[in-house]
C-alpha positions in Angstrom: -15.2 24.2 6.3 -13.4 27.4 5.7 -13.6 29.6 2.4 -10.5 31.6 3.3 -8.4 30.0 0.6 -11.1 29.6 -2.1 -10.2 30.2 -5.7 -13.5 31.0 -6.9 -15.8 33.9 -5.8 -18.9 32.6 -4.1 -22.2 34.5 -3.9 -24.4 32.9 -1.2 -27.9 33.8 -0.5 -29.5 32.5 2.6 -33.5 31.8 2.2 -35.7 31.0 5.0 -38.4 28.7 3.9 -41.9 28.0 5.4 -41.5 24.4 5.2 -39.7 21.5 7.0 -36.1 20.7 6.2 -37.3 17.2 5.1 -39.5 18.6 2.6 -37.2 21.0 0.7 -34.3 18.3 1.2 -36.3 15.8 -0.6 -37.0 18.3 -3.5 -33.3 18.9 -4.1 -31.6 15.5 -3.8 -28.5 16.7 -6.0 -27.9 19.7 -3.2 -25.6 19.5 -0.4 -27.8 18.4 2.7 -26.6 19.5 6.2 -29.0 17.8 8.7 -27.3 19.2 11.7 -28.3 22.9 11.0 -31.2 21.7 8.7 -29.7 23.6 5.7 -29.9 22.5 1.8 -27.1 24.2 -0.1 -28.2 24.4 -3.6 -25.5 25.4 -6.2 -26.9 27.1 -9.4 -25.4 26.6 -12.6 -24.3 30.1 -14.4 -22.2 31.2 -17.3 -19.9 33.4 -15.0 -16.7 32.6 -13.1 -18.4 32.8 -9.8 -20.2 30.2 -7.8 -23.9 31.1 -6.8 -25.3 29.2 -4.0 -28.9 29.3 -2.3 -29.0 28.1 1.3 -32.4 26.9 2.0 -33.1 26.7 5.7 -36.3 26.4 7.9 -37.6 29.6 9.1 -37.2 29.9 12.8 -37.2 32.8 15.4 -33.4 32.7 15.4 -31.0 34.4 12.9 -29.0 31.9 10.9 -25.8 34.0 11.7 -26.1 33.0 15.3 -24.0 30.0 14.3 -21.2 32.4 13.2 -21.0 34.9 15.9 -17.8 37.0 15.7 -17.2 35.9 12.1 -19.4 38.1 10.3 -18.3 41.1 8.1 
C-alpha cells in the first residue's frame, strides 16, 4: 500500500499496547486488522477534512519503523 497519491491528509498515531494482538483485535472488529504485522488500524470519525488513524500494535523491543527502513522522513 502507498499513500503517495492520497487525496486526503492522514494523521497516523502508532500506539504500543501492553496486550496481545488477539485481545485488541477482538475489541475493535470494525478496524482494519493486519495479522502479519500484528497491527490494528482504527480510523476515528471527526468533523475535519483529514483522516485520523490509531495503529495499535503489541509492545515489543523492536521499533515499528524497522519495517520501513529507508522510507522515513
